[in-house]
C-alpha positions as a printed Julia matrix, in Angstrom:
263×3 Matrix{Float64}:
 228.58  165.69  112.45
 226.76  164.23  115.43
 227.23  167.51  117.34
 227.48  169.95  114.43
 223.94  169.58  113.04
 222.16  170.15  116.42
 224.44  173.13  117.06
 223.6   174.61  113.68
 219.86  174.07  114.24
 220.08  175.71  117.64
 222.03  178.63  116.21
 219.54  179.18  113.4
 216.62  179.02  115.85
 218.33  181.56  118.08
 218.98  183.85  115.12
 215.37  183.63  113.97
 214.1   184.3   117.48
 216.33  187.35  117.71
 215.07  188.67  114.39
 211.43  188.06  115.36
 211.9   189.82  118.73
 213.52  192.79  117.03
 210.71  193.05  114.5
 208.07  192.71  117.25
 209.76  195.42  119.31
 209.63  197.78  116.34
 206.04  196.91  115.4
 204.58  197.11  118.91
 206.73  199.98  120.18
 204.73  202.49  122.17
 206.27  205.92  122.28
 206.53  207.2   125.86
 206.5   210.91  126.54
 209.56  211.56  128.7
 207.66  214.33  130.46
 205.63  211.67  132.28
 208.71  210.32  134.05
 210.03  213.83  134.68
 206.78  214.92  136.3
 206.57  211.71  138.31
 210.06  212.32  139.65
 209.11  215.87  140.64
 206.25  214.58  142.81
 206.86  213.56  146.46
 206.16  209.85  145.75
 203.73  209.67  148.65
 201.31  207.69  146.44
 198.58  208.84  148.83
 195.81  209.22  146.25
 194.88  212.71  147.47
 195.08  213.94  143.87
 192.35  211.49  142.87
 194.67  209.11  141.02
 196.17  205.76  141.97
 199.63  207.17  142.65
 202.25  209.68  141.56
 203.04  207.88  138.29
 199.36  207.63  137.4
 198.86  211.32  138.17
 201.88  212.26  136.04
 200.46  210.28  133.11
 197.07  211.95  133.59
 198.67  215.4   133.46
 200.53  214.74  130.21
 198.04  212.51  128.41
 194.75  213.34  130.09
 194.93  217.06  130.7
 194.63  216.73  134.47
 195.21  219.92  136.51
 198.78  220.46  137.65
 197.91  221.62  141.17
 196.27  218.52  142.67
 199.26  217.24  144.63
 198.59  218.3   148.22
 201.8   216.95  149.8
 203.89  218.55  147.05
 202.0   221.84  147.26
 203.11  224.92  145.36
 206.65  223.62  144.89
 205.49  220.52  143.0
 203.06  222.59  140.91
 205.9   224.94  139.97
 208.15  222.06  138.89
 205.36  220.52  136.8
 204.68  223.87  135.13
 208.37  224.18  134.3
 208.38  220.76  132.64
 205.26  221.53  130.63
 206.27  225.09  129.85
 203.08  226.54  131.31
 202.25  228.98  134.07
 202.17  227.49  137.55
 198.63  226.9   138.79
 197.62  228.28  142.17
 197.74  225.79  145.03
 195.52  226.35  148.06
 197.36  225.08  151.19
 195.29  222.44  152.95
 195.43  220.66  156.28
 193.62  217.89  158.12
 191.42  218.57  161.14
 190.04  216.14  163.72
 186.42  217.01  164.5
 186.42  215.93  168.13
 187.23  217.61  171.43
 186.23  214.76  173.72
 189.41  214.63  175.78
 189.87  212.8   179.06
 188.37  215.72  181.02
 185.2   215.81  178.94
 184.21  212.17  178.47
 185.08  208.66  179.62
 185.1   205.0   178.66
 182.6   202.19  179.15
 185.07  199.34  179.35
 188.77  198.52  179.17
 189.84  197.0   175.88
 192.64  194.4   176.13
 192.84  193.44  172.45
 194.94  194.89  169.64
 195.45  198.53  170.53
 194.06  200.16  167.44
 190.99  202.31  166.8
 189.78  199.91  164.12
 189.95  196.93  166.49
 188.14  198.71  169.34
 185.42  199.94  166.99
 184.37  196.34  166.33
 183.32  195.93  169.96
 179.98  197.64  170.62
 180.99  200.54  168.39
 183.95  201.44  170.59
 184.73  201.71  174.29
 183.98  205.42  174.7
 180.85  206.95  176.19
 180.52  208.83  172.91
 180.33  206.39  170.01
 181.09  209.17  167.54
 184.24  210.54  169.15
 187.96  209.95  168.78
 188.95  206.52  170.12
 192.45  207.85  170.7
 194.64  204.86  169.88
 196.42  206.62  167.04
 195.62  204.75  163.83
 195.75  208.15  162.12
 199.12  209.01  163.67
 200.53  205.63  162.61
 199.91  206.28  158.9
 201.0   209.93  158.91
 204.31  210.2   157.06
 204.84  213.78  158.25
 204.5   213.09  162.0
 201.76  215.72  161.98
 199.3   213.97  164.3
 199.69  213.51  168.04
 197.27  211.9   170.49
 196.9   214.25  173.47
 194.59  213.54  176.41
 192.91  210.78  174.42
 192.2   212.83  171.3
 194.16  213.04  168.05
 195.4   216.54  167.19
 196.81  217.75  163.88
 199.83  220.05  163.64
 198.94  222.05  160.49
 202.49  223.3   159.91
 203.59  219.67  159.42
 200.5   218.32  157.67
 200.77  217.42  154.0
 196.98  217.07  153.62
 197.43  213.68  151.96
 194.24  212.35  153.55
 195.65  209.02  154.71
 194.65  209.79  158.29
 191.07  210.48  157.19
 190.96  207.18  155.32
 191.87  205.06  158.37
 189.73  206.81  161.0
 186.9   204.37  161.79
 184.64  207.16  163.04
 185.32  209.4   160.02
 186.29  212.32  162.24
 189.0   213.75  160.02
 188.48  216.06  157.06
 190.75  218.08  154.79
 190.15  221.84  154.78
 191.85  225.04  153.58
 194.7   226.0   155.9
 193.58  229.64  155.84
 190.27  228.77  157.51
 191.01  228.7   161.23
 187.55  228.03  162.7
 186.52  224.39  163.25
 183.63  222.52  164.85
 185.29  219.93  167.08
 182.38  217.54  167.38
 180.83  214.94  165.08
 178.15  213.49  167.33
 175.04  212.32  165.52
 173.12  211.99  168.81
 170.61  214.57  169.96
 171.67  217.35  172.31
 170.66  215.58  175.52
 172.43  212.34  174.59
 175.52  214.2   173.44
 175.82  216.16  176.7
 175.44  213.0   178.77
 178.33  211.42  176.86
 180.66  214.43  176.48
 180.5   217.87  178.04
 182.39  219.36  175.08
 179.91  218.07  172.5
 177.78  220.08  170.09
 174.12  220.1   171.19
 172.74  221.27  167.84
 171.18  224.44  169.27
 171.76  226.38  166.02
 173.03  229.49  167.79
 176.11  229.42  165.55
 173.93  229.07  162.47
 171.87  232.12  163.45
 174.92  234.29  164.14
 177.01  233.47  161.06
 176.87  236.46  158.65
 177.89  234.3   155.68
 175.59  231.29  156.12
 178.75  229.21  156.39
 177.63  226.96  159.23
 174.63  224.63  159.42
 173.41  222.05  161.9
 173.3   218.71  160.11
 172.65  215.35  161.75
 172.53  216.99  165.2
 175.9   218.78  164.97
 177.24  221.93  163.34
 179.14  221.67  160.05
 181.2   224.44  158.44
 181.2   225.17  154.73
 184.82  226.28  154.35
 184.09  227.77  150.93
 181.89  230.37  152.62
 183.7   230.69  155.96
 185.76  233.85  156.51
 186.99  232.85  159.99
 185.22  235.83  161.53
 184.63  233.95  164.77
 180.95  234.88  165.24
 179.92  231.23  165.47
 182.62  230.49  168.0
 181.51  233.37  170.22
 177.87  232.24  170.04
 178.44  228.56  170.86
 177.15  227.96  174.44
 179.13  224.73  174.9
 182.36  225.95  173.25
 182.36  223.21  170.65
 183.77  225.59  168.03
 187.46  226.47  168.23
 190.22  228.36  166.5
 192.54  225.69  165.21
 196.32  225.79  165.52
 197.97  227.44  162.53
């Protein structure tokens, strides 16, 4: 009896706990739409946030329960949109192919450095010292923070400047997020004309720092037939929604700061 009563009490307590847990599971059960997990699995699991949501699972939930568009996954592109449409039983939404572009052409032949940096070899670290070691404080630092986070190996540093390989780019935007000089933007792949300068200095200061820099002369702005290019903050900026890649701005640029990007 010394051992029997405690054993019985323990058994009864265990039984009651089991019953209570079962009842609680039934009462508080939240029905999960299996389409959420199916859509999440169809996404590339980059969790890059380019879609505007915290990650692939969050985006999948937003599609099913929040009515989010099915074509926001840039890394997944048209293939992911097609899979999502198949799961939902809807028509596949159009996906505009996108790519990243580095708005700088200040290579080793065009500009130089003010000092040698011996610390941690990263763009972010160099930027903390006097705004960077380059003559142009707005240009590419060239230590490859963007390349380090690119999961597609789509960015290479060549002659001191980061370059994007559009055919490999997933347009996730992680490179743009880590660039301390905010030189990288995401644009439609079909638009092949880019301004490769982001200098916010006036024309004279820009030319003294980099011979490839935009001087803000507005020749491109005057020649563009679609009003797709404007000089803002001392450098030209393209509105890719209006740009038709006609090349008029590129032909008019006296310093050749506008280029046809690699396809």
